[in-house]
C-alpha positions as CSV (number, residue, x, y, z in Angstrom):
1,M,1.1,14.4,-52.7
2,I,4.0,12.1,-53.5
3,I,6.3,14.5,-51.6
4,A,3.9,14.4,-48.6
5,I,3.8,10.6,-48.6
6,L,7.6,10.5,-48.8
7,L,7.9,13.0,-45.9
8,I,5.4,11.0,-43.8
9,A,7.3,7.7,-44.5
10,G,10.6,9.4,-43.7
11,A,9.2,10.7,-40.4
12,I,7.9,7.2,-39.5
13,G,11.2,5.6,-40.3
14,I,13.2,8.1,-38.3
15,G,10.8,7.9,-35.4
16,W,10.9,4.1,-35.4
17,Y,14.7,4.1,-35.4
18,I,15.0,6.7,-32.6
19,G,12.4,4.9,-30.5
20,R,14.2,1.5,-30.9
21,R,17.5,3.1,-29.9
22,T,16.5,5.3,-27.0
23,G,13.2,3.8,-25.7
24,P,14.7,1.1,-23.4
25,T,17.3,3.5,-22.0
26,L,14.7,6.1,-21.3
27,A,12.4,3.6,-19.7
28,A,15.2,2.5,-17.3
29,Q,15.9,6.1,-16.4
30,L,12.2,6.9,-15.8
31,T,11.8,3.7,-13.7
32,R,14.8,4.7,-11.6
33,L,13.3,8.2,-11.1
34,T,9.7,7.4,-10.5
35,G,9.6,3.8,-9.2
36,K,8.8,0.5,-10.7
37,N,6.2,0.1,-13.4
38,F,5.0,3.7,-13.2
39,I,5.4,4.6,-16.9
40,G,4.5,1.2,-18.2
41,S,6.7,-1.4,-20.0
42,P,9.8,-0.5,-22.1
43,T,7.6,-1.3,-25.1
44,S,5.1,1.5,-24.3
45,T,8.0,3.9,-23.6
46,M,9.5,3.1,-26.9
47,G,6.1,3.7,-28.6
48,M,5.8,7.1,-26.9
49,V,9.3,8.1,-28.2
50,Q,8.4,6.9,-31.7
51,Y,5.1,8.8,-31.8
52,A,6.6,11.9,-30.3
53,T,9.4,11.9,-32.8
54,I,7.0,11.4,-35.8
55,A,4.7,14.2,-34.6
56,L,7.6,16.6,-34.1
57,L,9.1,15.9,-37.5
58,L,5.7,16.3,-39.2
59,L,5.1,19.5,-37.4
60,V,8.4,21.0,-38.5
61,V,7.9,19.8,-42.1
62,G,4.4,21.2,-42.2
63,Q,5.6,24.6,-41.1
64,S,8.7,24.7,-43.3
65,I,7.5,23.5,-46.7
66,S,4.6,24.9,-48.7
67,L,2.5,22.2,-50.3
68,R,-0.8,21.9,-52.0
69,P,-4.0,21.6,-50.0
70,L,-4.4,17.9,-50.5
71,A,-0.8,17.3,-49.4
72,N,-1.3,19.5,-46.3
73,I,-4.4,17.5,-45.4
74,A,-2.4,14.3,-45.6
75,L,0.3,15.8,-43.3
76,A,-2.3,17.1,-40.9
77,L,-4.0,13.7,-40.7
78,A,-0.7,11.9,-40.2
79,L,0.3,14.5,-37.5
80,S,-3.0,14.1,-35.7
81,L,-2.8,10.3,-35.8
82,A,0.7,10.4,-34.3
83,V,-0.4,12.8,-31.6
84,G,-3.5,10.8,-30.8
85,L,-1.4,7.6,-30.5
86,L,1.1,9.4,-28.3
87,V,-1.6,10.6,-26.0
88,M,-3.3,7.2,-25.9
89,T,-0.1,5.4,-25.1
90,L,0.8,7.9,-22.4
91,L,-2.5,7.8,-20.7
92,R,-2.7,4.0,-20.8
93,A,0.9,3.8,-19.4
94,M,-0.3,5.9,-16.5
95,R,-3.1,3.4,-15.9
96,L,-6.0,5.6,-17.0
97,N,-8.9,3.5,-18.2
98,R,-9.3,2.8,-21.9
99,G,-12.5,4.7,-22.4
100,T,-11.3,8.0,-20.9
101,A,-7.9,7.7,-22.6
102,G,-9.6,7.1,-26.0
103,F,-11.9,10.0,-25.5
104,V,-9.1,12.4,-24.6
105,S,-6.8,11.2,-27.4
106,I,-9.6,11.6,-30.0
107,G,-10.4,15.1,-28.9
108,I,-6.7,16.1,-29.0
109,S,-6.4,14.5,-32.5
110,L,-9.4,16.5,-33.8
111,A,-8.0,19.7,-32.3
112,C,-4.6,19.0,-33.9
113,V,-6.2,18.5,-37.3
114,A,-8.2,21.8,-36.9
115,G,-5.1,23.7,-35.7
116,T,-2.9,22.4,-38.5
117,L,-5.4,23.3,-41.2
118,G,-6.1,26.7,-39.8
119,G,-9.6,25.9,-38.6
120,M,-9.1,26.1,-34.9
121,Q,-10.8,29.5,-34.5
122,P,-13.9,28.5,-36.4
123,L,-14.0,25.3,-34.3
124,M,-13.7,27.2,-31.1
125,T,-16.3,29.7,-32.1
126,G,-18.7,26.8,-33.0
127,L,-18.1,25.1,-29.7
128,D,-18.6,28.3,-27.8
129,D,-22.0,28.9,-29.5
130,I,-23.3,25.7,-28.1
131,G,-24.2,26.7,-24.5
132,F,-26.3,28.9,-22.3
133,T,-25.8,31.9,-20.0
134,I,-26.6,31.9,-16.3
135,G,-26.4,35.4,-14.9
136,S,-23.0,36.8,-15.8
137,H,-21.5,33.4,-16.6
138,R,-21.4,31.7,-19.9
139,L,-21.5,27.8,-19.9
140,S,-20.6,26.3,-23.3
141,L,-19.3,23.2,-24.8
142,L,-16.0,24.9,-25.3
143,A,-15.8,25.7,-21.6
144,L,-16.7,22.2,-20.7
145,L,-14.0,20.7,-22.9
146,N,-11.5,23.2,-21.6
147,A,-12.3,22.3,-18.0
148,L,-12.0,18.6,-18.9
149,V,-8.6,19.0,-20.5
150,V,-7.3,21.1,-17.6
151,V,-8.6,18.5,-15.0
152,V,-7.1,15.6,-16.9
153,V,-3.7,17.3,-17.5
154,L,-3.5,18.5,-13.8
155,Y,-4.5,15.0,-12.6
156,L,-1.7,13.4,-14.6
157,L,0.9,16.0,-13.6
158,A,-0.1,15.7,-10.0
159,R,0.0,11.9,-10.1
160,A,3.4,12.0,-11.8
161,A,4.8,14.6,-9.4
162,N,3.5,12.7,-6.4
163,Q,5.1,9.5,-7.6
164,V,8.4,11.1,-8.3
165,V,8.5,12.9,-4.9
166,S,7.4,9.7,-3.0
167,H,10.0,7.6,-4.8
168,L,12.8,10.1,-4.0
169,I,11.7,10.4,-0.4
170,G,11.6,6.6,-0.1
171,R,15.2,6.4,-1.3
172,A,16.4,9.0,1.4
173,S,18.6,6.9,3.7
174,A,18.9,9.7,6.2
175,L,15.2,9.3,7.2
176,D,13.9,6.2,9.0
177,L,10.8,4.4,7.7
178,S,8.3,6.3,9.8
179,Q,9.8,9.7,8.8
180,R,9.7,8.7,5.1
181,V,6.1,7.7,5.3
182,L,5.2,11.0,7.0
183,A,7.2,13.0,4.5
184,Q,5.5,11.1,1.6
185,K,2.0,11.8,3.0
186,L,2.7,15.5,3.6
187,A,4.3,15.8,0.1
188,G,1.2,14.2,-1.4
189,I,-1.1,16.6,0.3
190,G,1.0,19.5,-0.9
191,V,1.0,18.3,-4.5
192,I,-2.8,17.9,-4.4
193,A,-3.3,21.3,-2.9
194,A,-1.0,22.9,-5.5
195,A,-2.9,21.1,-8.3
196,V,-6.3,22.3,-7.0
197,L,-5.1,25.9,-6.7
198,L,-3.5,25.9,-10.1
199,G,-6.7,24.4,-11.7
200,V,-8.9,27.0,-10.0
201,D,-6.6,29.8,-11.4
202,M,-6.5,28.2,-15.0
203,L,-10.2,27.8,-15.1
204,G,-10.8,31.3,-13.9
205,I,-13.1,30.2,-11.0
206,D,-14.0,33.2,-8.7
207,L,-13.6,31.8,-5.2
208,T,-15.4,34.8,-3.7
209,A,-18.6,33.4,-5.2
210,L,-18.3,30.4,-3.0
211,T,-18.1,32.3,0.3
212,V,-21.8,31.9,0.8
213,F,-21.4,28.1,0.9
214,S,-18.2,28.0,2.9
215,G,-20.0,28.1,6.2
216,A,-22.4,25.3,5.3
217,A,-19.5,23.3,3.9
218,G,-17.5,23.7,7.1
219,L,-20.6,22.7,9.1
220,A,-21.0,19.6,6.9
221,V,-17.4,18.7,7.3
222,G,-17.5,19.2,11.1
223,F,-20.4,16.8,11.5
224,G,-20.4,14.4,8.6
225,L,-16.6,14.0,8.1
226,Q,-15.6,14.3,11.8
227,K,-14.4,10.7,12.0
228,T,-12.6,11.0,8.7
229,F,-10.6,14.0,9.6
230,G,-10.0,12.6,13.1
231,N,-8.5,9.5,11.6
232,L,-6.4,11.7,9.2
233,I,-5.0,13.8,12.0
234,A,-4.5,10.7,14.1
235,G,-2.5,9.0,11.3
236,L,-0.2,12.0,11.0
237,I,0.3,12.1,14.8
238,L,1.2,8.4,14.8
239,L,3.8,9.0,12.1
240,M,5.2,12.1,13.9
241,D,5.7,10.5,17.3
242,R,6.8,7.2,15.7
243,S,4.9,5.1,18.1
244,V,4.0,2.7,15.3
245,K,5.5,2.4,11.9
246,P,5.2,0.0,8.9
247,G,6.8,-3.3,9.8
248,D,6.1,-3.1,13.5
249,V,4.4,-6.2,15.1
250,I,1.5,-5.0,17.3
251,V,-1.4,-6.4,19.3
252,V,-4.6,-4.3,19.3
253,G,-7.5,-6.1,21.1
254,D,-7.6,-9.6,19.6
255,T,-5.6,-8.6,16.5
256,F,-2.0,-9.6,16.3
257,G,0.1,-9.0,13.2
258,A,2.6,-6.7,11.4
259,I,1.7,-3.3,10.1
260,S,1.9,-3.2,6.3
261,K,0.6,0.4,5.7
262,I,-0.5,3.5,7.6
263,G,-3.2,5.0,5.5
264,V,-5.2,8.2,5.6
265,R,-8.1,6.5,7.4
266,A,-6.8,3.2,8.9
267,V,-3.7,1.1,9.7
268,S,-3.4,-2.1,7.8
269,V,-2.3,-5.1,10.0
270,V,-1.6,-8.4,8.3
271,T,-2.1,-11.4,10.6
272,R,-0.2,-14.7,10.4
273,D,-3.4,-16.2,8.7
274,G,-3.0,-13.7,5.8
275,K,-6.0,-11.7,6.9
276,E,-5.6,-7.9,6.6
277,H,-7.3,-6.0,9.4
278,L,-8.0,-2.3,8.9
279,I,-7.9,-0.6,12.3
280,P,-9.0,3.1,12.4
281,N,-6.1,5.4,13.3
282,E,-8.1,6.9,16.2
283,Q,-8.3,3.4,17.8
284,L,-4.5,3.3,18.0
285,M,-4.6,6.7,19.7
286,T,-7.2,6.0,22.3
287,E,-6.7,2.3,23.1
288,A,-3.7,0.4,24.5
289,V,-1.4,-0.9,21.8
290,E,1.1,-3.6,22.5
291,N,4.1,-3.0,20.2
292,W,6.5,-5.9,20.0
293,S,9.1,-4.0,18.0
294,Y,8.9,-0.4,19.3
295,S,12.4,-0.1,20.7
296,S,13.8,-3.6,20.0
297,R,12.7,-6.5,17.8
298,N,13.8,-9.0,20.4
299,V,10.8,-10.7,22.1
300,R,10.9,-13.3,24.9
301,V,8.5,-16.2,24.6
302,H,7.2,-18.4,27.4
303,I,6.2,-22.1,27.1
304,P,4.8,-23.9,30.1
305,V,5.8,-27.6,30.5
306,G,4.8,-30.0,33.3
307,V,7.0,-32.9,34.5
308,A,6.0,-35.9,36.6
309,Y,7.1,-35.9,40.3
310,S,8.9,-39.2,39.7
311,S,11.2,-37.7,37.0
312,D,14.7,-36.4,37.3
313,L,14.1,-32.6,37.4
314,A,17.7,-31.7,36.6
315,L,17.7,-33.9,33.5
316,A,14.3,-32.6,32.4
317,Q,15.5,-29.0,32.7
318,R,18.6,-29.7,30.7
319,L,16.5,-31.4,28.0
320,M,14.2,-28.4,27.8
321,I,17.1,-26.0,27.4
322,E,18.5,-28.3,24.7
323,A,15.2,-28.4,22.8
324,A,14.9,-24.6,22.8
325,S,18.6,-24.1,21.9
326,N,18.3,-26.3,18.8
327,A,15.3,-24.4,17.4
328,A,16.3,-22.4,14.3
329,R,14.6,-19.0,15.3
330,V,15.7,-19.0,18.9
331,L,18.5,-16.6,19.7
332,A,21.8,-17.9,21.2
333,D,22.2,-14.6,23.1
334,P,20.4,-14.2,25.5
335,K,20.5,-18.0,26.1
336,P,17.3,-20.0,26.6
337,S,16.5,-20.7,30.3
338,V,14.1,-22.9,32.3
339,W,12.3,-21.7,35.4
340,L,10.6,-23.9,38.0
341,K,7.2,-22.2,38.5
342,G,5.6,-24.4,41.2
343,F,4.4,-27.7,42.4
344,G,1.0,-28.5,40.8
345,D,-1.6,-31.1,41.6
346,S,-0.3,-33.5,38.9
347,S,3.1,-32.1,37.8
348,V,6.1,-30.0,38.6
349,D,5.4,-26.9,36.6
350,H,8.2,-25.4,34.5
351,E,8.5,-22.6,32.0
352,I,10.8,-22.4,29.0
353,L,11.9,-18.9,28.2
354,F,13.7,-17.9,25.0
355,W,14.2,-14.9,22.7
356,I,13.4,-14.4,19.1
357,S,14.2,-11.4,16.8
358,D,11.5,-11.9,14.1
359,P,8.1,-11.6,15.8
360,E,6.5,-10.8,12.4
361,D,7.0,-14.5,11.5
362,G,4.7,-15.5,14.4
363,V,5.3,-17.3,17.7
364,G,3.0,-20.3,17.4
365,N,5.3,-22.1,14.9
366,V,8.4,-21.7,17.1
367,R,6.4,-22.9,20.1
368,S,5.3,-26.0,18.2
369,D,8.9,-26.7,17.1
370,I,10.2,-26.6,20.6
371,L,7.4,-28.7,22.1
372,N,8.0,-31.3,19.4
373,R,11.6,-31.4,20.4
374,V,10.7,-31.7,24.1
375,W,8.4,-34.6,23.4
376,V,11.1,-36.5,21.5
377,L,13.8,-35.8,24.1
378,F,11.6,-36.7,27.1
379,G,10.6,-39.9,25.4
380,D,14.2,-40.9,24.7
381,N,15.3,-40.2,28.2
382,G,12.4,-41.6,30.2
383,I,11.0,-38.2,31.4
384,E,7.2,-38.5,32.0
385,I,4.8,-35.8,31.1
386,P,1.9,-36.3,33.6
387,F,-1.8,-36.0,33.1
388,P,-4.4,-35.5,35.8
389,Q,-5.6,-38.7,37.5
390,R,-8.3,-39.2,40.1
391,D,-8.8,-42.4,42.2
392,V,-12.0,-42.7,44.2
393,H,-12.1,-45.3,47.0
394,I,-15.6,-46.2,48.4
395,R,-15.9,-48.0,51.7
396,T,-19.0,-50.1,52.3
397,S,-21.0,-50.1,55.5
398,P,-22.4,-53.3,57.2
399,S,-25.8,-51.8,57.4
400,T,-26.0,-50.4,53.9
401,S,-25.6,-52.6,50.9
402,C,-25.2,-49.7,48.5
403,P,-23.7,-46.7,50.3
404,T,-23.7,-43.3,48.7
405,Q,-20.7,-41.1,48.1
406,A,-22.2,-38.5,50.4
407,E,-22.2,-40.9,53.4
408,H,-18.6,-42.0,53.1
409,P,-16.7,-39.6,50.8
410,E,-13.0,-40.2,50.5
411,E,-10.8,-39.1,47.6
412,D,-7.2,-39.6,46.8
413,V,-6.0,-37.2,44.2
414,Q,-2.8,-38.0,42.2
């Protein structure tokens, strides 16, 4: 027993040292491979290295040294505890909820104890006896636990593989943003399909038994999930023809904003108010979409400005160009310009035209900036911004003390 305690203490010491030395480096390498915060913090990575080292050392010692039964039990308990903590830390690092992670880690710990002490076969026999038979199929507690373990392991492997593949595709500089998103979605579908087929094979499920229900399932998919599959195919088509891609500034109906994500069902558009609109993919296929950054991110903005008839139009036009040129987001090339649009009822109508290259930052703020500059420059240089005025002159008649406007209408509009 003393030897067992010393062996356990030595394994813990070696595991602690190796984890402290290699944990942070391993965490940095995994983060570079799989993406940020996928395997948890460096502390959790260090803990996984420590528990794995302790379990491996105890397993090797238990198989190499012949000890008395009580010492073997102590080694088995220490090994199962290390394995349970390793599984718990790994599942929590992969963001599995605490209840499921605890249940799986406890089950693996018990199986580890039974296997180490040579009691795995009686345990499996006992679990298999708890169940019932339906036709030619046997449903037991052992089969349920086996299916649960297979599903959890395949889920974790598929999630890790999907994360690694998506991260590697995202770093491929040879592909543009739309092609990377499309490749990531196709890779994710391939990983899920491979995991499902592998799980069916590992669980021994006979797919021929499901042929009777395939027709009904296909009919249900055709009617009940028609929109879902339509949006899925529409999303793939949008990524293939690259008509819209993450980062584009689009206008769909009354929604104006930048695309943050093209999902399986909908496109996420974030407006300047911080509201996230989820637009179904089919809507972008069937309705007109105004893409402000499809072939170029440069967008021309129009601002109408009215000037009084008594003002110096040449000076007013120079001041409007100056106001637009001094704005921070306005491009110097092409230069801002001013067009005279027409002679209105109260003003000479002009329009300031300028270009910006960051439509995702909105156009209302740059309009406000330029109009504020126009207001200041016009005030400093005596340029009047008119407003509608209406003067009504009423002539009185000798025979009527209080004539109506209908009898003698006369209006002078300024």
